[in-house]
mmCIF file of the N, C-alpha and C atoms, coordinates in Angstrom:
data_MODEL
# 
_entry.id   MODEL 
# 
loop_
_atom_site.group_PDB 
_atom_site.id 
_atom_site.type_symbol 
_atom_site.label_atom_id 
_atom_site.label_alt_id 
_atom_site.label_comp_id 
_atom_site.label_asym_id 
_atom_site.label_entity_id 
_atom_site.label_seq_id 
_atom_site.pdbx_PDB_ins_code 
_atom_site.Cartn_x 
_atom_site.Cartn_y 
_atom_site.Cartn_z 
_atom_site.occupancy 
_atom_site.B_iso_or_equiv 
_atom_site.pdbx_formal_charge 
_atom_site.auth_seq_id 
_atom_site.auth_comp_id 
_atom_site.auth_asym_id 
_atom_site.auth_atom_id 
_atom_site.pdbx_PDB_model_num 
ATOM 1   N N  . MET A 1 1  ? 27.672 16.446 26.617 1.00 0.00 ? 1  MET A N  1 
ATOM 2   C CA . MET A 1 1  ? 26.287 15.621 26.793 1.00 0.00 ? 1  MET A CA 1 
ATOM 3   C C  . MET A 1 1  ? 25.629 16.762 28.060 1.00 0.00 ? 1  MET A C  1 
ATOM 4   N N  . LYS A 1 2  ? 24.393 16.802 27.716 1.00 0.00 ? 2  LYS A N  1 
ATOM 5   C CA . LYS A 1 2  ? 23.382 17.620 28.145 1.00 0.00 ? 2  LYS A CA 1 
ATOM 6   C C  . LYS A 1 2  ? 22.577 16.849 29.324 1.00 0.00 ? 2  LYS A C  1 
ATOM 7   N N  . GLU A 1 3  ? 22.312 17.526 30.373 1.00 0.00 ? 3  GLU A N  1 
ATOM 8   C CA . GLU A 1 3  ? 21.830 17.190 31.274 1.00 0.00 ? 3  GLU A CA 1 
ATOM 9   C C  . GLU A 1 3  ? 20.379 16.266 31.426 1.00 0.00 ? 3  GLU A C  1 
ATOM 10  N N  . ALA A 1 4  ? 19.942 17.063 29.864 1.00 0.00 ? 4  ALA A N  1 
ATOM 11  C CA . ALA A 1 4  ? 18.643 15.944 29.766 1.00 0.00 ? 4  ALA A CA 1 
ATOM 12  C C  . ALA A 1 4  ? 18.877 14.755 29.153 1.00 0.00 ? 4  ALA A C  1 
ATOM 13  N N  . ASP A 1 5  ? 20.479 14.473 28.650 1.00 0.00 ? 5  ASP A N  1 
ATOM 14  C CA . ASP A 1 5  ? 20.415 13.009 27.864 1.00 0.00 ? 5  ASP A CA 1 
ATOM 15  C C  . ASP A 1 5  ? 20.847 11.790 29.034 1.00 0.00 ? 5  ASP A C  1 
ATOM 16  N N  . SER A 1 6  ? 19.918 10.719 28.442 1.00 0.00 ? 6  SER A N  1 
ATOM 17  C CA . SER A 1 6  ? 20.587 9.732  29.067 1.00 0.00 ? 6  SER A CA 1 
ATOM 18  C C  . SER A 1 6  ? 21.774 9.008  28.722 1.00 0.00 ? 6  SER A C  1 
ATOM 19  N N  . VAL A 1 7  ? 22.477 8.158  29.459 1.00 0.00 ? 7  VAL A N  1 
ATOM 20  C CA . VAL A 1 7  ? 23.677 7.385  29.432 1.00 0.00 ? 7  VAL A CA 1 
ATOM 21  C C  . VAL A 1 7  ? 23.161 6.626  27.992 1.00 0.00 ? 7  VAL A C  1 
ATOM 22  N N  . LYS A 1 8  ? 22.239 5.940  28.123 1.00 0.00 ? 8  LYS A N  1 
ATOM 23  C CA . LYS A 1 8  ? 21.803 5.271  26.432 1.00 0.00 ? 8  LYS A CA 1 
ATOM 24  C C  . LYS A 1 8  ? 21.100 6.238  25.505 1.00 0.00 ? 8  LYS A C  1 
ATOM 25  N N  . GLN A 1 9  ? 20.964 7.177  25.628 1.00 0.00 ? 9  GLN A N  1 
ATOM 26  C CA . GLN A 1 9  ? 20.841 8.329  24.333 1.00 0.00 ? 9  GLN A CA 1 
ATOM 27  C C  . GLN A 1 9  ? 22.004 8.841  24.074 1.00 0.00 ? 9  GLN A C  1 
ATOM 28  N N  . TYR A 1 10 ? 22.987 8.950  24.514 1.00 0.00 ? 10 TYR A N  1 
ATOM 29  C CA . TYR A 1 10 ? 24.162 9.789  24.117 1.00 0.00 ? 10 TYR A CA 1 
ATOM 30  C C  . TYR A 1 10 ? 25.139 9.270  23.269 1.00 0.00 ? 10 TYR A C  1 
ATOM 31  N N  . PRO A 1 11 ? 25.244 8.238  23.457 1.00 0.00 ? 11 PRO A N  1 
ATOM 32  C CA . PRO A 1 11 ? 26.053 7.441  22.459 1.00 0.00 ? 11 PRO A CA 1 
ATOM 33  C C  . PRO A 1 11 ? 25.599 7.561  20.737 1.00 0.00 ? 11 PRO A C  1 
ATOM 34  N N  . THR A 1 12 ? 24.367 7.552  20.887 1.00 0.00 ? 12 THR A N  1 
ATOM 35  C CA . THR A 1 12 ? 23.669 7.597  19.554 1.00 0.00 ? 12 THR A CA 1 
ATOM 36  C C  . THR A 1 12 ? 24.406 8.638  18.839 1.00 0.00 ? 12 THR A C  1 
ATOM 37  N N  . LYS A 1 13 ? 23.654 9.656  19.727 1.00 0.00 ? 13 LYS A N  1 
ATOM 38  C CA . LYS A 1 13 ? 24.496 11.015 18.979 1.00 0.00 ? 13 LYS A CA 1 
ATOM 39  C C  . LYS A 1 13 ? 25.986 10.944 18.475 1.00 0.00 ? 13 LYS A C  1 
ATOM 40  N N  . THR A 1 14 ? 26.449 10.498 19.740 1.00 0.00 ? 14 THR A N  1 
ATOM 41  C CA . THR A 1 14 ? 28.099 10.094 19.243 1.00 0.00 ? 14 THR A CA 1 
ATOM 42  C C  . THR A 1 14 ? 28.562 9.433  18.274 1.00 0.00 ? 14 THR A C  1 
ATOM 43  N N  . MET A 1 15 ? 27.684 8.629  18.222 1.00 0.00 ? 15 MET A N  1 
ATOM 44  C CA . MET A 1 15 ? 28.182 7.649  16.966 1.00 0.00 ? 15 MET A CA 1 
ATOM 45  C C  . MET A 1 15 ? 27.599 7.947  15.607 1.00 0.00 ? 15 MET A C  1 
ATOM 46  N N  . ALA A 1 16 ? 26.518 8.866  15.504 1.00 0.00 ? 16 ALA A N  1 
ATOM 47  C CA . ALA A 1 16 ? 25.926 9.599  14.390 1.00 0.00 ? 16 ALA A CA 1 
ATOM 48  C C  . ALA A 1 16 ? 27.218 10.334 13.757 1.00 0.00 ? 16 ALA A C  1 
ATOM 49  N N  . VAL A 1 17 ? 27.998 11.095 14.848 1.00 0.00 ? 17 VAL A N  1 
ATOM 50  C CA . VAL A 1 17 ? 29.194 11.734 14.504 1.00 0.00 ? 17 VAL A CA 1 
ATOM 51  C C  . VAL A 1 17 ? 30.334 11.167 14.006 1.00 0.00 ? 17 VAL A C  1 
ATOM 52  N N  . VAL A 1 18 ? 30.597 10.115 14.680 1.00 0.00 ? 18 VAL A N  1 
ATOM 53  C CA . VAL A 1 18 ? 31.982 9.527  14.479 1.00 0.00 ? 18 VAL A CA 1 
ATOM 54  C C  . VAL A 1 18 ? 31.424 8.512  13.032 1.00 0.00 ? 18 VAL A C  1 
ATOM 55  N N  . ASN A 1 19 ? 29.693 8.326  12.588 1.00 0.00 ? 19 ASN A N  1 
ATOM 56  C CA . ASN A 1 19 ? 30.104 7.725  11.874 1.00 0.00 ? 19 ASN A CA 1 
ATOM 57  C C  . ASN A 1 19 ? 29.960 8.557  10.371 1.00 0.00 ? 19 ASN A C  1 
ATOM 58  N N  . GLN A 1 20 ? 29.526 9.776  10.100 1.00 0.00 ? 20 GLN A N  1 
ATOM 59  C CA . GLN A 1 20 ? 29.574 11.066 9.493  1.00 0.00 ? 20 GLN A CA 1 
ATOM 60  C C  . GLN A 1 20 ? 31.239 11.162 9.379  1.00 0.00 ? 20 GLN A C  1 
ATOM 61  N N  . ILE A 1 21 ? 31.942 11.299 10.385 1.00 0.00 ? 21 ILE A N  1 
ATOM 62  C CA . ILE A 1 21 ? 33.400 11.414 10.077 1.00 0.00 ? 21 ILE A CA 1 
ATOM 63  C C  . ILE A 1 21 ? 34.346 10.212 9.556  1.00 0.00 ? 21 ILE A C  1 
ATOM 64  N N  . ARG A 1 22 ? 33.843 9.189  9.812  1.00 0.00 ? 22 ARG A N  1 
ATOM 65  C CA . ARG A 1 22 ? 34.355 7.973  8.820  1.00 0.00 ? 22 ARG A CA 1 
ATOM 66  C C  . ARG A 1 22 ? 33.963 7.783  7.173  1.00 0.00 ? 22 ARG A C  1 
ATOM 67  N N  . PHE A 1 23 ? 32.570 8.325  7.346  1.00 0.00 ? 23 PHE A N  1 
ATOM 68  C CA . PHE A 1 23 ? 32.266 8.766  5.697  1.00 0.00 ? 23 PHE A CA 1 
ATOM 69  C C  . PHE A 1 23 ? 32.921 9.637  5.057  1.00 0.00 ? 23 PHE A C  1 
ATOM 70  N N  . LEU A 1 24 ? 33.698 10.198 6.031  1.00 0.00 ? 24 LEU A N  1 
ATOM 71  C CA . LEU A 1 24 ? 34.400 11.054 4.739  1.00 0.00 ? 24 LEU A CA 1 
ATOM 72  C C  . LEU A 1 24 ? 35.872 10.608 4.831  1.00 0.00 ? 24 LEU A C  1 
ATOM 73  N N  . GLY A 1 25 ? 36.302 9.561  5.143  1.00 0.00 ? 25 GLY A N  1 
ATOM 74  C CA . GLY A 1 25 ? 37.378 8.746  4.921  1.00 0.00 ? 25 GLY A CA 1 
ATOM 75  C C  . GLY A 1 25 ? 38.451 8.711  6.012  1.00 0.00 ? 25 GLY A C  1 
ATOM 76  N N  . GLU A 1 26 ? 37.919 9.465  7.224  1.00 0.00 ? 26 GLU A N  1 
ATOM 77  C CA . GLU A 1 26 ? 38.557 9.572  8.193  1.00 0.00 ? 26 GLU A CA 1 
ATOM 78  C C  . GLU A 1 26 ? 38.837 8.499  9.628  1.00 0.00 ? 26 GLU A C  1 
ATOM 79  N N  . GLN A 1 27 ? 40.292 8.008  9.722  1.00 0.00 ? 27 GLN A N  1 
ATOM 80  C CA . GLN A 1 27 ? 40.289 6.833  10.205 1.00 0.00 ? 27 GLN A CA 1 
ATOM 81  C C  . GLN A 1 27 ? 40.087 6.925  11.543 1.00 0.00 ? 27 GLN A C  1 
ATOM 82  N N  . PHE A 1 28 ? 38.817 6.405  12.565 1.00 0.00 ? 28 PHE A N  1 
ATOM 83  C CA . PHE A 1 28 ? 38.611 6.675  13.919 1.00 0.00 ? 28 PHE A CA 1 
ATOM 84  C C  . PHE A 1 28 ? 38.277 5.425  14.714 1.00 0.00 ? 28 PHE A C  1 
ATOM 85  N N  . ILE A 1 29 ? 39.202 5.276  15.388 1.00 0.00 ? 29 ILE A N  1 
ATOM 86  C CA . ILE A 1 29 ? 39.325 3.847  16.156 1.00 0.00 ? 29 ILE A CA 1 
ATOM 87  C C  . ILE A 1 29 ? 38.418 3.910  17.212 1.00 0.00 ? 29 ILE A C  1 
ATOM 88  N N  . GLY A 1 30 ? 37.930 2.407  17.644 1.00 0.00 ? 30 GLY A N  1 
ATOM 89  C CA . GLY A 1 30 ? 36.933 2.653  18.831 1.00 0.00 ? 30 GLY A CA 1 
ATOM 90  C C  . GLY A 1 30 ? 37.427 3.153  20.315 1.00 0.00 ? 30 GLY A C  1 
ATOM 91  N N  . SER A 1 31 ? 38.627 3.069  20.607 1.00 0.00 ? 31 SER A N  1 
ATOM 92  C CA . SER A 1 31 ? 39.502 3.569  21.733 1.00 0.00 ? 31 SER A CA 1 
ATOM 93  C C  . SER A 1 31 ? 39.177 5.138  21.847 1.00 0.00 ? 31 SER A C  1 
ATOM 94  N N  . ARG A 1 32 ? 39.744 5.251  20.406 1.00 0.00 ? 32 ARG A N  1 
ATOM 95  C CA . ARG A 1 32 ? 39.296 6.972  20.532 1.00 0.00 ? 32 ARG A CA 1 
ATOM 96  C C  . ARG A 1 32 ? 37.858 7.438  20.943 1.00 0.00 ? 32 ARG A C  1 
ATOM 97  N N  . VAL A 1 33 ? 37.224 6.929  20.338 1.00 0.00 ? 33 VAL A N  1 
ATOM 98  C CA . VAL A 1 33 ? 35.343 6.893  20.490 1.00 0.00 ? 33 VAL A CA 1 
ATOM 99  C C  . VAL A 1 33 ? 35.399 6.707  21.847 1.00 0.00 ? 33 VAL A C  1 
ATOM 100 N N  . VAL A 1 34 ? 35.808 5.940  22.381 1.00 0.00 ? 34 VAL A N  1 
ATOM 101 C CA . VAL A 1 34 ? 35.638 6.102  23.841 1.00 0.00 ? 34 VAL A CA 1 
ATOM 102 C C  . VAL A 1 34 ? 35.898 7.430  24.701 1.00 0.00 ? 34 VAL A C  1 
ATOM 103 N N  . GLU A 1 35 ? 37.427 7.595  24.346 1.00 0.00 ? 35 GLU A N  1 
ATOM 104 C CA . GLU A 1 35 ? 37.909 8.643  24.939 1.00 0.00 ? 35 GLU A CA 1 
ATOM 105 C C  . GLU A 1 35 ? 37.019 9.789  25.183 1.00 0.00 ? 35 GLU A C  1 
ATOM 106 N N  . LYS A 1 36 ? 36.955 9.933  23.842 1.00 0.00 ? 36 LYS A N  1 
ATOM 107 C CA . LYS A 1 36 ? 35.919 11.324 22.918 1.00 0.00 ? 36 LYS A CA 1 
ATOM 108 C C  . LYS A 1 36 ? 34.375 10.905 23.887 1.00 0.00 ? 36 LYS A C  1 
ATOM 109 N N  . GLU A 1 37 ? 34.045 10.076 24.250 1.00 0.00 ? 37 GLU A N  1 
ATOM 110 C CA . GLU A 1 37 ? 32.958 9.795  24.655 1.00 0.00 ? 37 GLU A CA 1 
ATOM 111 C C  . GLU A 1 37 ? 33.035 10.112 26.262 1.00 0.00 ? 37 GLU A C  1 
ATOM 112 N N  . ILE A 1 38 ? 34.511 9.092  26.733 1.00 0.00 ? 38 ILE A N  1 
ATOM 113 C CA . ILE A 1 38 ? 34.714 10.032 28.459 1.00 0.00 ? 38 ILE A CA 1 
ATOM 114 C C  . ILE A 1 38 ? 34.849 11.213 28.499 1.00 0.00 ? 38 ILE A C  1 
ATOM 115 N N  . THR A 1 39 ? 35.731 12.317 27.862 1.00 0.00 ? 39 THR A N  1 
ATOM 116 C CA . THR A 1 39 ? 35.502 13.676 27.985 1.00 0.00 ? 39 THR A CA 1 
ATOM 117 C C  . THR A 1 39 ? 34.648 14.346 27.816 1.00 0.00 ? 39 THR A C  1 
ATOM 118 N N  . THR A 1 40 ? 33.580 13.804 27.295 1.00 0.00 ? 40 THR A N  1 
ATOM 119 C CA . THR A 1 40 ? 32.367 14.718 26.924 1.00 0.00 ? 40 THR A CA 1 
ATOM 120 C C  . THR A 1 40 ? 31.126 14.372 28.153 1.00 0.00 ? 40 THR A C  1 
ATOM 121 N N  . LEU A 1 41 ? 31.595 13.473 29.086 1.00 0.00 ? 41 LEU A N  1 
ATOM 122 C CA . LEU A 1 41 ? 30.438 13.164 30.180 1.00 0.00 ? 41 LEU A CA 1 
ATOM 123 C C  . LEU A 1 41 ? 30.298 14.219 31.180 1.00 0.00 ? 41 LEU A C  1 
ATOM 124 N N  . LEU A 1 42 ? 29.049 14.424 31.541 1.00 0.00 ? 42 LEU A N  1 
ATOM 125 C CA . LEU A 1 42 ? 28.869 15.216 32.972 1.00 0.00 ? 42 LEU A CA 1 
ATOM 126 C C  . LEU A 1 42 ? 29.759 14.875 33.921 1.00 0.00 ? 42 LEU A C  1 
ATOM 127 N N  . GLU A 1 43 ? 29.852 15.732 34.916 1.00 0.00 ? 43 GLU A N  1 
ATOM 128 C CA . GLU A 1 43 ? 30.395 15.740 36.287 1.00 0.00 ? 43 GLU A CA 1 
ATOM 129 C C  . GLU A 1 43 ? 30.374 14.501 36.802 1.00 0.00 ? 43 GLU A C  1 
ATOM 130 N N  . ARG A 1 44 ? 28.765 14.379 36.970 1.00 0.00 ? 44 ARG A N  1 
ATOM 131 C CA . ARG A 1 44 ? 28.284 13.126 37.931 1.00 0.00 ? 44 ARG A CA 1 
ATOM 132 C C  . ARG A 1 44 ? 28.480 11.997 37.310 1.00 0.00 ? 44 ARG A C  1 
ATOM 133 N N  . TYR A 1 45 ? 29.649 11.994 36.377 1.00 0.00 ? 45 TYR A N  1 
ATOM 134 C CA . TYR A 1 45 ? 29.978 10.130 35.906 1.00 0.00 ? 45 TYR A CA 1 
ATOM 135 C C  . TYR A 1 45 ? 31.228 10.408 36.238 1.00 0.00 ? 45 TYR A C  1 
ATOM 136 N N  . ASP A 1 46 ? 32.058 11.045 36.917 1.00 0.00 ? 46 ASP A N  1 
ATOM 137 C CA . ASP A 1 46 ? 33.451 11.106 37.169 1.00 0.00 ? 46 ASP A CA 1 
ATOM 138 C C  . ASP A 1 46 ? 33.573 10.054 37.648 1.00 0.00 ? 46 ASP A C  1 
ATOM 139 N N  . SER A 1 47 ? 32.821 9.560  38.946 1.00 0.00 ? 47 SER A N  1 
ATOM 140 C CA . SER A 1 47 ? 33.418 8.826  39.996 1.00 0.00 ? 47 SER A CA 1 
ATOM 141 C C  . SER A 1 47 ? 33.527 7.241  39.375 1.00 0.00 ? 47 SER A C  1 
ATOM 142 N N  . ASN A 1 48 ? 32.529 6.669  38.323 1.00 0.00 ? 48 ASN A N  1 
ATOM 143 C CA . ASN A 1 48 ? 32.604 5.721  37.635 1.00 0.00 ? 48 ASN A CA 1 
ATOM 144 C C  . ASN A 1 48 ? 33.571 5.775  36.780 1.00 0.00 ? 48 ASN A C  1 
ATOM 145 N N  . ILE A 1 49 ? 33.881 6.624  35.936 1.00 0.00 ? 49 ILE A N  1 
ATOM 146 C CA . ILE A 1 49 ? 35.144 6.787  34.975 1.00 0.00 ? 49 ILE A CA 1 
ATOM 147 C C  . ILE A 1 49 ? 36.693 6.629  35.924 1.00 0.00 ? 49 ILE A C  1 
ATOM 148 N N  . SER A 1 50 ? 36.604 7.447  37.113 1.00 0.00 ? 50 SER A N  1 
ATOM 149 C CA . SER A 1 50 ? 37.484 6.733  37.988 1.00 0.00 ? 50 SER A CA 1 
ATOM 150 C C  . SER A 1 50 ? 37.591 5.493  38.415 1.00 0.00 ? 50 SER A C  1 
ATOM 151 N N  . SER A 1 51 ? 36.760 4.958  38.690 1.00 0.00 ? 51 SER A N  1 
ATOM 152 C CA . SER A 1 51 ? 36.554 3.216  39.203 1.00 0.00 ? 51 SER A CA 1 
ATOM 153 C C  . SER A 1 51 ? 37.060 2.627  37.826 1.00 0.00 ? 51 SER A C  1 
ATOM 154 N N  . LEU A 1 52 ? 37.004 3.133  36.761 1.00 0.00 ? 52 LEU A N  1 
ATOM 155 C CA . LEU A 1 52 ? 37.487 2.329  35.848 1.00 0.00 ? 52 LEU A CA 1 
ATOM 156 C C  . LEU A 1 52 ? 38.504 2.054  35.321 1.00 0.00 ? 52 LEU A C  1 
ATOM 157 N N  . GLU A 1 53 ? 39.077 3.509  35.601 1.00 0.00 ? 53 GLU A N  1 
ATOM 158 C CA . GLU A 1 53 ? 40.543 4.012  35.149 1.00 0.00 ? 53 GLU A CA 1 
ATOM 159 C C  . GLU A 1 53 ? 41.510 3.070  36.380 1.00 0.00 ? 53 GLU A C  1 
ATOM 160 N N  . ASP A 1 54 ? 41.138 3.433  37.342 1.00 0.00 ? 54 ASP A N  1 
ATOM 161 C CA . ASP A 1 54 ? 41.695 2.562  38.681 1.00 0.00 ? 54 ASP A CA 1 
ATOM 162 C C  . ASP A 1 54 ? 41.626 0.771  37.951 1.00 0.00 ? 54 ASP A C  1 
ATOM 163 N N  . SER A 1 55 ? 40.783 0.138  37.723 1.00 0.00 ? 55 SER A N  1 
ATOM 164 C CA . SER A 1 55 ? 41.133 -1.406 37.412 1.00 0.00 ? 55 SER A CA 1 
ATOM 165 C C  . SER A 1 55 ? 41.602 -1.451 36.366 1.00 0.00 ? 55 SER A C  1 
ATOM 166 N N  . ARG A 1 56 ? 42.205 -0.161 35.366 1.00 0.00 ? 56 ARG A N  1 
ATOM 167 C CA . ARG A 1 56 ? 42.910 -0.355 33.956 1.00 0.00 ? 56 ARG A CA 1 
ATOM 168 C C  . ARG A 1 56 ? 41.996 -0.816 32.861 1.00 0.00 ? 56 ARG A C  1 
ATOM 169 N N  . TYR A 1 57 ? 40.853 -1.212 33.280 1.00 0.00 ? 57 TYR A N  1 
ATOM 170 C CA . TYR A 1 57 ? 39.647 -1.750 32.247 1.00 0.00 ? 57 TYR A CA 1 
ATOM 171 C C  . TYR A 1 57 ? 39.845 -0.448 31.247 1.00 0.00 ? 57 TYR A C  1 
ATOM 172 N N  . LEU A 1 58 ? 39.719 0.681  31.461 1.00 0.00 ? 58 LEU A N  1 
ATOM 173 C CA . LEU A 1 58 ? 39.770 1.802  30.475 1.00 0.00 ? 58 LEU A CA 1 
ATOM 174 C C  . LEU A 1 58 ? 40.085 1.798  29.199 1.00 0.00 ? 58 LEU A C  1 
ATOM 175 N N  . SER A 1 59 ? 41.342 0.615  29.211 1.00 0.00 ? 59 SER A N  1 
ATOM 176 C CA . SER A 1 59 ? 42.493 1.136  28.130 1.00 0.00 ? 59 SER A CA 1 
ATOM 177 C C  . SER A 1 59 ? 41.436 0.359  27.366 1.00 0.00 ? 59 SER A C  1 
ATOM 178 N N  . THR A 1 60 ? 41.049 -0.639 27.375 1.00 0.00 ? 60 THR A N  1 
ATOM 179 C CA . THR A 1 60 ? 40.278 -1.584 26.745 1.00 0.00 ? 60 THR A CA 1 
ATOM 180 C C  . THR A 1 60 ? 38.883 -2.026 26.563 1.00 0.00 ? 60 THR A C  1 
ATOM 181 N N  . ILE A 1 61 ? 38.513 -1.111 26.906 1.00 0.00 ? 61 ILE A N  1 
ATOM 182 C CA . ILE A 1 61 ? 37.096 -1.379 27.210 1.00 0.00 ? 61 ILE A CA 1 
ATOM 183 C C  . ILE A 1 61 ? 35.891 -0.682 25.720 1.00 0.00 ? 61 ILE A C  1 
ATOM 184 N N  . SER A 1 62 ? 34.967 -1.594 25.331 1.00 0.00 ? 62 SER A N  1 
ATOM 185 C CA . SER A 1 62 ? 34.457 -1.212 24.029 1.00 0.00 ? 62 SER A CA 1 
ATOM 186 C C  . SER A 1 62 ? 33.395 0.385  24.722 1.00 0.00 ? 62 SER A C  1 
ATOM 187 N N  . LEU A 1 63 ? 32.807 0.736  23.489 1.00 0.00 ? 63 LEU A N  1 
ATOM 188 C CA . LEU A 1 63 ? 31.695 1.465  23.948 1.00 0.00 ? 63 LEU A CA 1 
ATOM 189 C C  . LEU A 1 63 ? 30.862 1.160  24.372 1.00 0.00 ? 63 LEU A C  1 
ATOM 190 N N  . SER A 1 64 ? 30.348 0.510  23.508 1.00 0.00 ? 64 SER A N  1 
ATOM 191 C CA . SER A 1 64 ? 29.024 -0.948 24.262 1.00 0.00 ? 64 SER A CA 1 
ATOM 192 C C  . SER A 1 64 ? 29.443 -1.070 25.619 1.00 0.00 ? 64 SER A C  1 
ATOM 193 N N  . LYS A 1 65 ? 30.352 -1.242 26.146 1.00 0.00 ? 65 LYS A N  1 
ATOM 194 C CA . LYS A 1 65 ? 30.717 -1.783 27.421 1.00 0.00 ? 65 LYS A CA 1 
ATOM 195 C C  . LYS A 1 65 ? 30.705 -0.327 28.446 1.00 0.00 ? 65 LYS A C  1 
ATOM 196 N N  . LEU A 1 66 ? 31.513 0.430  27.830 1.00 0.00 ? 66 LEU A N  1 
ATOM 197 C CA . LEU A 1 66 ? 31.395 1.533  28.898 1.00 0.00 ? 66 LEU A CA 1 
ATOM 198 C C  . LEU A 1 66 ? 29.689 2.230  28.962 1.00 0.00 ? 66 LEU A C  1 
ATOM 199 N N  . ILE A 1 67 ? 28.926 2.010  28.109 1.00 0.00 ? 67 ILE A N  1 
ATOM 200 C CA . ILE A 1 67 ? 27.590 2.191  28.284 1.00 0.00 ? 67 ILE A CA 1 
ATOM 201 C C  . ILE A 1 67 ? 27.129 1.875  29.284 1.00 0.00 ? 67 ILE A C  1 
ATOM 202 N N  . ASN A 1 68 ? 26.768 0.749  29.380 1.00 0.00 ? 68 ASN A N  1 
ATOM 203 C CA . ASN A 1 68 ? 26.600 -0.472 29.929 1.00 0.00 ? 68 ASN A CA 1 
ATOM 204 C C  . ASN A 1 68 ? 27.048 -0.330 31.628 1.00 0.00 ? 68 ASN A C  1 
ATOM 205 N N  . ALA A 1 69 ? 28.237 -0.234 31.640 1.00 0.00 ? 69 ALA A N  1 
ATOM 206 C CA . ALA A 1 69 ? 28.557 0.221  33.172 1.00 0.00 ? 69 ALA A CA 1 
ATOM 207 C C  . ALA A 1 69 ? 28.219 1.334  33.732 1.00 0.00 ? 69 ALA A C  1 
ATOM 208 N N  . LEU A 1 70 ? 28.161 2.700  33.365 1.00 0.00 ? 70 LEU A N  1 
ATOM 209 C CA . LEU A 1 70 ? 27.366 3.519  33.097 1.00 0.00 ? 70 LEU A CA 1 
ATOM 210 C C  . LEU A 1 70 ? 25.820 3.660  33.293 1.00 0.00 ? 70 LEU A C  1 
ATOM 211 N N  . TYR A 1 71 ? 25.474 2.903  32.623 1.00 0.00 ? 71 TYR A N  1 
ATOM 212 C CA . TYR A 1 71 ? 23.829 2.688  32.646 1.00 0.00 ? 71 TYR A CA 1 
ATOM 213 C C  . TYR A 1 71 ? 23.556 1.666  34.048 1.00 0.00 ? 71 TYR A C  1 
ATOM 214 N N  . ALA A 1 72 ? 24.378 1.061  34.112 1.00 0.00 ? 72 ALA A N  1 
ATOM 215 C CA . ALA A 1 72 ? 23.901 0.374  35.355 1.00 0.00 ? 72 ALA A CA 1 
ATOM 216 C C  . ALA A 1 72 ? 23.901 1.205  36.500 1.00 0.00 ? 72 ALA A C  1 
ATOM 217 N N  . GLN A 1 73 ? 24.818 2.241  36.932 1.00 0.00 ? 73 GLN A N  1 
ATOM 218 C CA . GLN A 1 73 ? 24.617 3.050  37.796 1.00 0.00 ? 73 GLN A CA 1 
ATOM 219 C C  . GLN A 1 73 ? 23.645 4.223  37.813 1.00 0.00 ? 73 GLN A C  1 
ATOM 220 N N  . GLU A 1 74 ? 22.941 4.266  36.747 1.00 0.00 ? 74 GLU A N  1 
ATOM 221 C CA . GLU A 1 74 ? 22.389 5.279  36.324 1.00 0.00 ? 74 GLU A CA 1 
ATOM 222 C C  . GLU A 1 74 ? 20.720 4.894  37.050 1.00 0.00 ? 74 GLU A C  1 
ATOM 223 N N  . PRO A 1 75 ? 20.025 4.093  37.594 1.00 0.00 ? 75 PRO A N  1 
ATOM 224 C CA . PRO A 1 75 ? 18.984 3.706  38.632 1.00 0.00 ? 75 PRO A CA 1 
ATOM 225 C C  . PRO A 1 75 ? 19.189 4.468  40.032 1.00 0.00 ? 75 PRO A C  1 
ATOM 226 N N  . ARG A 1 76 ? 20.438 3.899  40.350 1.00 0.00 ? 76 ARG A N  1 
ATOM 227 C CA . ARG A 1 76 ? 20.703 4.034  41.360 1.00 0.00 ? 76 ARG A CA 1 
ATOM 228 C C  . ARG A 1 76 ? 20.878 5.742  41.669 1.00 0.00 ? 76 ARG A C  1 
ATOM 229 N N  . ARG A 1 77 ? 21.835 6.548  40.616 1.00 0.00 ? 77 ARG A N  1 
ATOM 230 C CA . ARG A 1 77 ? 21.776 7.651  40.780 1.00 0.00 ? 77 ARG A CA 1 
ATOM 231 C C  . ARG A 1 77 ? 20.417 8.494  40.602 1.00 0.00 ? 77 ARG A C  1 
ATOM 232 N N  . GLU A 1 78 ? 19.494 7.724  40.134 1.00 0.00 ? 78 GLU A N  1 
ATOM 233 C CA . GLU A 1 78 ? 18.114 8.611  40.318 1.00 0.00 ? 78 GLU A CA 1 
ATOM 234 C C  . GLU A 1 78 ? 17.023 8.456  41.433 1.00 0.00 ? 78 GLU A C  1 
ATOM 235 N N  . SER A 1 79 ? 17.406 7.119  41.735 1.00 0.00 ? 79 SER A N  1 
ATOM 236 C CA . SER A 1 79 ? 17.129 7.190  43.233 1.00 0.00 ? 79 SER A CA 1 
ATOM 237 C C  . SER A 1 79 ? 17.182 8.104  44.558 1.00 0.00 ? 79 SER A C  1 
ATOM 238 N N  . LYS A 1 80 ? 18.649 8.412  44.143 1.00 0.00 ? 80 LYS A N  1 
ATOM 239 C CA . LYS A 1 80 ? 19.185 9.239  45.324 1.00 0.00 ? 80 LYS A CA 1 
ATOM 240 C C  . LYS A 1 80 ? 18.247 11.013 44.862 1.00 0.00 ? 80 LYS A C  1 
# 
């Protein structure tokens, strides 16, 4: 993820890569996509990820719910 990328833009890039991998016949399950998305996020999202890990919600969360959870925090982060 680049500093200029927003939380809503970044998954589009990720899913383009995932779809290319799937097109080549590789199995790429949703939980693995979420895992890859989390590991490539910027450090400023670490607190959000930690709270999701603490709630044990991270192991079952879908990509869209993860992005929505991060997106909800973005306006507050920008206002600071």
